[in-house]
N, C-alpha and C positions, 0 to 999 in steps of 0.2 A: 192646809187645803188638800183635800183628797185628789189623788192622781186619776186622770181620765184614762180608762182602758181603751186601747186601740180596737177599732172595729175590724173584725176579720172580713176579708173580701170573700165573697161566695165563689167557689171554684166551679167553672162550667164544665161538667163532665160530658156534654153532648157536642163539643166542638168538632169532633170527627165527622159529624153529619154534614158540615159545610163542605169539607173536602170530598166526601162521598158523593154529595149532590153534584159538585163540579165534575167529578170523574164520570158519573152517569150521563151528564149533559154532553160532555165531550165524546163519550162512546156513542151516544145516540146520533150526534152530528156526523161522526165517522161512518156509521152504517147508512145514514141518509145519503152521504156523498157517494159511497160505494154503490148503493142501489141506483143512484142517478147515473153513474158511469156505466154500470152493467146493463142498464135497460136498453132494449133493442127496438128500433122502430120496425115493426113487422112488415109494413108496406115497403119501406126502402130496402129491407133485406130481401124480400121476394123479388123485387125488380133487379137488384144486383145479381142474385142467383140465376135468374133467367138469362140475363145478359152474358154471364160467363159460360153457361151451358151452350148458348147459341154460338159463341165465338169458337169454342173448342170442338164442337160436334158438327158444324156445318162449314165445309171448305169454302163455299162461295161467299161466306161472310168473314173469312180471314183477311188479314191485312195484306194488301198487294202492293208491290212497288209501283211508283209512278213511271209509266212508260215514257221513253224518250225516243222520238222519231217513230217510224213505222213499226208497229208491234207485229211479230210473226208468231204463229202458233208453234209451240215446242212439243216434241214427241220423244219418248224414250226408245222408240224403235228406229233402227238404222234404215236409211233409204234403200230401196231395192237395188239401185244402181251401184251402191257401194258394196253390196253383198254378192249379187249375181253377176255383175259385170266389172271385173277388176280392170285396172288401167292397162293400156297397151304396153307400157314400159314394164309393168310387173309380169305380164305374160311373156315378154321377150326374155326377161331375166330367168323365169322359171324354165322356159324351153331351151335356153342356150346351154350348151355343154361346157365342160372345162376346156379352155383353149389349148392348154398343154396336152391334154389327152387327145383332143381332136388332131392337133399337129402330129403327135407321135403316131396315131393310127393312120393318118393320111400318108406319112412317110413310109410306114411299113407296107401299105398297099401299093404305093407308087414304085418302091424300090425293092420289092420282094426278091428279085433275082440277085441283085447286088448283096442283099443281106444274106442270102443263102450261100453266096460265094465268099462271105466274110470280107468284102471290100467296102461295105457300108454298115454302120452299126447305129441303132437307135436305142437309147437308154435314158433314164432320168428318174425323177421323183416328183413330189408335189410342188417343188419350187422351180424346177427347170427341166428341159429336155435337151439332150445332147445328140446331135447328128454328126457322127464321125465318118469322114471320107478318107480313104487311102489316097495319098498324094499322086500315086500313079494314075488315078482316074482324072487328074486335073492338070498336072504339070510334067514336063520333061525333067530328067535328072539335073539337079543343080540350077534350075531356072524357075522363075516366078511368072512366066508368060503362060496363060492358060492354053491348053490344047483345044483342038476343035471339038472333041468329045465333051470337054468341060462346059462349053457354052450351053449345049443341050441339057446336060445334067443340072447345072445351076439354074437354068430357066425353069425346069420342073420344080426344083426346090423353092424358087421364088414364087411360083404360082400358089404353092401351099402356104407360104408365110405371109404373102402380101395382104390377105383379108384381115389379119390380126394386128393388134397393137403391141404385142409383147416385144421387149428389147431383144436384139440378136447380137451376141458377142462372138466374133469369129477369131479363132485361135490357130496359129500356125506352129507346127513342131517339125523337127528334123531328127536325123540320127546323129551319131557322134563323129561321123567322118568330117574332117576339117575341110573348109572351103576358104579360099583366099583369092578372090578375083577382084577386079576394079569395081565391079558392080555390087558384089556381096563379099565384103571383107571377112565376115564371120557368119555362122549359122543363124545368129540373131537377125541380121539383115535379111537373110533369105526367108526365114520363117515369117518375119513381119511383112515382107513384100508379098508373099503368098497369101497371107490373111487379107492384106489390103486389096489384092486382085479380086478375091472372092467378094469382098465388100462392094467394090465398084460394080461387079457383075450383078449382084443382088439389087443394088440401087437402080441399075439400068433396066432391070427386068420388073420393076414396079414395087419393090420393097422401100418403104419410106426411109430416106437417108438418116433422119433423126433417130431411128431405132437402132442403127448399126454402129458397131465399134470393131476395131481390129487390134490384135496384139500378137507379138511373136515371142515364143519361149525358147527358140533354138533347140539345142539337144538336152536341155537341163530338166525336162520332165518326161523321161522315157516311159512308154507303156510296156515295153518288153526289154529283154536283155540285148544290148548292142553287140554282144560277142558273136551272135549268129546272123546270117543273112536274113533269115525270117524275122528275127527280132528287129533288125534295122529297118526292114521294109514296113513293119507295123508301126515303128516310131515315126516314119515319114507320113504325116497325116495332117488334116485340117479338121477342126472341130467347130461346129456351129452350136452355140449354147443359147437356147431360147429360154429366157427367164420369165418368171411370172410378172415381175414389175421392175421398175428402175432400181429400187433398193436392192433387190435380189441380184440384179446384174452387177451392181457395184461390189457386192460381197463375192460373187462368182469371179470377178476380175481379180480380186485380191488373193483368192485361194488357188486358182489354176486347176488343171485337170487332176493332178494327184490329190489335191485337197478335196475335190468333189468326189473322187472315187471312193473315199472312205465314208461318204454320206449317201451312197446309192441305196435306194430302197426298191424292193421287188415289184410293187404294183405296176409300174410303167416300163420296167426293164425288159429289153428284148434284144436279141442278137441275130 
């Protein structure tokens, strides 16, 4: 029996067209979707454009905060009263001079004759003013009881100092001649007693007591050589140190006359 020959299957050479057609369909769908997304509603676009232009070009249509309480008009110009009429305190501060300079000038005017005779000295700098008085103007030798002339002199000093608030540090100094009495065992007690007497007189003549302090240095801070009579006379002195403020007074108290002498400056110095 003859063998049956197998029938060859027909090969489809146009199968690629199916894939191509699917690709074209997907591509068409893609472009349709892209067009749908990119299409603009001209009417809505025009309304949106006009709204934005109105917001950014017209201040009265900008967003304003919700006012709370009474709304007051604001202005960028300062009020006339603030510019043309400064406060009274500011005027006083501008017109007020430096207290230390005023005190030094008043002392020079009031005691010009004593300054010329080198019995009183006014000197200082921007931190303090020193009024140095020879002890012979105020006390008898070896005593701390003020003389009659001392009361009139200290009264004039007090009238100058009383209107100000600056602290006043009164310092007493002696020569190196020893003293040994029941009242003043050493020169320390004598110098301190003399400073205290001046403090009491200033307070009695109107200078606020809270501004005042007294200290005695004895013979240990001489201004001149104790080997001569002139030097010893110069060393017997009382110095009123008028400080700019309380902190300066404390530093002045710590350094004494010799410490200050190295810090003298010319602007307010006068002899």
